[in-house]
Steps between C-alpha positions, in 0.01 A plus 500: 500500500789737571567641164148623415421600863816721520439656157143579603625651818749724317229614249254578784769686688567712191144589454476577875791743460332658204181557695641621821757744383344820642764725328308443181150613420209270490481522121854420448475199721190371325687545166803304622257228632334492166835445314603234738172320475524491107859387528401201731231410257727511214294775343783775520888547519686499825433832679751772518422686823523885499818618661310745723301190627832309568651800668206527731564159657643546847613123536788418259396139493158590353674704233723200431185285478338722247819533289497112478144494364613384164696202641206396715269501201748294318477252766131475440584383147730225624285317741257226389201652315261328734660679794523834314119484442453484887751791565337719243156410636584596853687819405203624294290473817741658733564789264120551457478534881783757510360708221158492668668610829677796322183609327278463823747715719625732230367814681540382855702701740582477885234771557246329271545133515292267291366165637381187312134498445401170660610144599465392146752758370732385769465131402557574134814707575653232729431234245647701205834569691534193712220247468588420146852424607378219713326370191821546299703304757247216487483476112871518476545221763271262328656592157848437608475227754175332412389238761820583699362841578193414724270228604215742459298605189592804300150652570549477880840649502412783267228610758749471785770664311280804407379544858856470630632768262215737589555438874873593456403821318241570774792473750691772314191727476426471878870553583552789271174688569658828638770507229253451214258757651791743516515462129134549455415126456257317714449144404253424795133581375398778744273799445740743653877407483587802710311354795760287695244334738312376190829379325605315831159334515522387138859399551394261799217366282734377228741340737273186531439432133869567419609248756265245351652555153854463650380161654396399150867553403611266774237238377637547141857439610410194692371341179821534302737208469839654487642612847679794327170617332307460828762714681512766224121507488423508869773743610306819396189363691709471818640844474154640418356343818768667719418837325127460555582419876677826518193685368247364742333791687765730347476868557556741218839600643608116484389477157709809408805322614426231242498153677812315436614156586835466687774325296525216763133416449546515121769239532288287738221511246742383224590193718132438579417509125759246411433251775 
């Protein structure tokens, strides 16, 4: 699985960088994502990013990643065509979510934040940027390993994988609530995103379903045959559980510090995942 999974990650990390570079206007970022989307689908040449866009990147590693876009796209041509189909499929969904995000929050500011309309909009967003990744992981596993991937059916794991991906994204949303709000974005569907009491109430409400989705990830991993795959698949769930534990009854001040897991506990989770 490693080749296509790694390539999919690099491509998704590239589109994420394009979407999140605040130094560029929304229109420029949308244009770059359009170019990238066409190149992935083999409908356009490898993008040449504007120098002003590259100069606006604060992390030199992100600039290096964008400068290597052509090489990454060449890698997509070299993997088996059946695997490339899956990579293109999941990237099309991820980029659609990122473009929707940019459009939705185009005029949002710290003083005038915009919140998602309802639970359905939140579910759609988390599926586009993360739930589809759980489905990709499942399809790729069965494609490359066949019966050596899992004892469960593809349909069962597709549902578990989608829920797991959405749960991981919800952990990010709950953890990053103050930081996102400072940028004008509120992924929790509330009537008034400026009302902290309402935000905290909604935050507490989503902790329970998020934990359920994370448990689906643990169930997913338990159905995999390879120990390495089980470890790689369950580790994010173990870390997510610890993050959720740190947000139980959290005040706004605690959320502003961005709940983090001590490195020692990360290593402990890695050992737990493997054994």
